[in-house]
N, C-alpha and C positions, 0 to 999 in steps of 0.2 A: 350880784349883777355882774355879768362879764362884759368886758369891753374888747373891741376889735381895734387893732393898731395897724397902721399902714406900714409898708416896707421902709418908707422914709423915716417914720417915727422909730422904728426898731434900730435902724442905722444910727440915728441921731443919739439914741439912748446909749448905745454901746461905744460909739466913737467919743462921746463926752468923757466916759470913764477911762478910755484908753489914752487920753491926754494927760492923765495923772501919772505921778511917779511910781505909785504903788498899786499893783493889781491883786494884792493878796486877798481882797474881799470881792473879787469879780464874781465868784460863784454865789455869793450871797446877795447880789443885787436883785431888786424886785423883778426886773425884766427877765433875768435868768431863773429866778426862784419861782415866780408866780405866773408868768405869762404862758398860757397853754392854748393850743389851737393853731390857727393859721392867720396870716395877714389879711386885712380887709380888702386890699386891692389886687394882690398877685396870688393869693391863695397858698403862699409858702408857709410851711411849718415854722413857727417862731424859732425853735431850737436849732433847726437846720440853717436858718438865716444867720443866727448868732454864731453857730459853729463855723460857718463859712468865713465870716468876718475874722474870727479868731485864727482859724487855720491859715488864712492868707497872711497873717502877721506873726506867725511863730518864728522864733529864732533858735535854730539848732534843736528842734524838737522840744523846746521848753517855752512855757509862758514867759513873756518878757516882763521885766520890772517886778520880779519877786525875789527878794533877797533872803539869804540864809539868816535866820533870826539868832540873836545872841542869847540863847538859853544857857544859863550858867550850869545847870545840872539836869540831866534827863532822868526820868524813872524814879523820882523821889517822892512823889505825892503818895500819901498813905491811902491805900484802896481798901475800903470796907465792902462787905457783900451786901450793900443796900441797893435797892432799886428805886430809881426816881421816876422812870417811865417805862412803857412797854419796850421801846427800842433798847434802852439800857439793860433791861432784863434779859433780852436775847443776847446782847453783847456779853454780859456776865455769864450766861449759860455756856457760851462758846469758851470763854476764858477759863472757867472753873470745870470744864469737861462735861457738863450736863448735856451739851450738844457737841457734835464732832464734825470736823471737816475730813477730807481724805488724808491719808497718811503722808502723801506727797508734799503736803504744806509744812510738815514738821509739827512742832508743839507751840502752843500760845505762850508767849514770854511777857507780854504787857498789853494793856489796853488803855485807851485815852492817852496815848503818847503826846506829850505837850509840844505844841508848835509855835507858841507865842513867846515874846521876849521874857515875860515874867515866870514862865514855866508853870503857869496855872491855867485852869479852864479846860474847855473841850479841846480834843486833839484827834489823832488817828485812832480809829475805833479799835482795831485789833492788829497786833503784831505777832507774827509767827516766825519761828526760826527752824530751818531744816539743817540739822547737824551734818548730814551726809553730804549735802551739796554746798553748805555754807551760804545759803540764800535766806534773805529776809523777805517775808511775804506780808504785804500790807493790805488790809481790808477796810474799805469804807462800807459800813453796814447800813442797809436801807430796809426799814421795817415795813410790815404790811400796810397797805392803803395809803402810803405816803403819796402826796400829789406832786412830788418833785419829778423833774425830767432826768433822762439819762445824761444829758449834757451837763446838768448841774452836778450830778454825782461824779462825773469824769473830771470836771474842773476842780472839785473839792479835793479829791485824792491827789491830783497832780499838784495842786497848790501846797498841800501839806507836805508832799514828798520833796518839793523844791525848797521849802522853808527849813527843813531839818538838816542839821550837821550829822550825818550818819556815822561818821567815825566816832563822834562824841557819844552817840547812842550806843554803839558797840562797846565803848569803854564802860558806860554805865551799866549795861546789861551783864558784862563780864564781871564787874565788881560785885554785882548781886548773885553771881553764880548761875545765871540764866543761860549763858552761852559760854563755850569753852575757848573761843578764838576771836581775835580782833579782825580777822580777815573776813571780808564780806565779798563773796564771789559775784553776787547779783542782788538787786532789789526788785521784787515783782510787785505789781500793783493790781488790786482786784476790787471790783464793786460786788459786795455780797448782798444779794437781793432776795427778799421774801417773794415766793411765787405769787402772793396776793398784792404785790406792789404793781398795780395794773399799768400805770403809765410807763414805768421803766421796763417792765417785762415785755409789754407790747412793742416798744421801740427796739429793744434788744433782739426780739425774735424777728422783727421786720428786717433788721440789719443782717441777721444770720441767714435769712431766706433770700434776700435780694443783693446783699453784699455791696451796697452803694450808699452814697450820702455823705454829708460833711461831718455828721457826728461820728460815723464810722472812721472817716479820715483822722479825726482827732484821737479816737480810741487807739487806732493803729499807730499814730505818731507818738503817743504817750506810752504805748505798750500796756494798755489797760485791758484786762479781761473781765467778763461778767460771770459770776458764779451764783448759783441758785441754792437756796436752802428751804 
């Protein structure tokens, strides 16, 4: 059963969260993760309304109240070639070379890069490194038929990006022999989307065609691009 929420209910939900000191789980809130469709009174798309609220409160192009986590050591979790679900299977296909991205992204150097304090659990789906440009490319993978919105995917990768100490990551990758330099010229953020992820693809193509809306403003502000596979 689907429910319709008024614009006032939407604002109340997100403003209550914004009063907290930590927004690191903003992307995982039910109103961001599950609410699809449009408001009952004004007919505005939920993700556009939430995107506007967030965009109007950005500080220097970053989500406020997301601190760098004190992960003691990055890239240390033993990674076995086991598949827990379909999305992780695709993720591992890219990492182990069974699927490929364009050469411009470089080579995959890690996946599930940890972003929480304990250094365990889920993290950034794929990390690529381009040796020629010394750029790190981050990918938030979205598997086919996921019901998530483009806004949630954008908030997810931006949150992960802000939580990580990237110099510490470079040190860990260099110790493992995966990169040759501690210098990082740039970090690029991407949402890697299956063509069958209907909601995200529809919204991304709408933005590409019309070039407007607050979800687009956030993507531009965060310098996030959408890539299809």
